N, C-alpha and C positions, 0 to 999 in steps of 0.2 A: 789768340790761342794758336793760330796757324803757325806763327813764328816760333812759338815754344815747341810745338810738335815737330816742325822742320829741324830745329836745333837738336832735339832728342834723337830723331832719326839719323842725323849726321853723326852724332856721338856713337850710336850703335853701329853704324857703317864703319867708322874708324876702328871700333873694337873688332868687328868682323875681319877687317883687312889687316890690322896691325897686331892685335893681341891673340885672337883666336887661333891662328895657325901655329903659334908657339905652344899653346896649351894642348892642342890635339883634338881630334874628333871624338869626343866622349859623350855627346848628347844622347839622352834616352828618348827624346821626343822628336816627332816629325810633325810639323816644322820645328826647327831648333828654337830654343828660348829667345834668341835674339831676333830671329825672323818672326816669331810669334809676337814679340813686342812691337816690331815695325808694323805688322799687319793690324794689331790692336790700335796703334796710334792712328793709322789711316782710317779705320772703321768706326771707332768709338770716340766719345768725348775724352778729353785729356785725362781727367782723374780716374775714370773707369778703365781706360787703357793702362794706366800706371798700376792700378790695383790688380787687374787681370794678369799683367806681366809679372808683377811681384809675386803673386800667388803661384804662378807657373814656376818661377825660379826657386821658390821655397820648396815646392814639391820635387824639384830635381835633386835627388840624393840617391845613394846606392840602394836604399830600401824602398824607394818610391816605385810607382808603376811605370811601365813603358807604354806610351800612348801614340797611336797613329791617327791623326785627326786632320787630314787635308780638307775635308768637307766643311769644316767650320768657317773657313774664309774662302770666298770666291771673289775674284776680281775680274 
């Protein structure tokens, strides 16, 4: 599973470097959804991390809440 997690983290980093700058800084959450997914992958088992990240992305819409949650993840 470590290889799969590593692969997903690299895909997210490619998104952050290559795609995210073109979209703009529109995230309602701190940490951003992509950073949240990376932190989840580092902290939780693979399927739980994917589930948590997916729920976070689904909540990210114009009518969703703005959340500041840096205390959830400590490294």
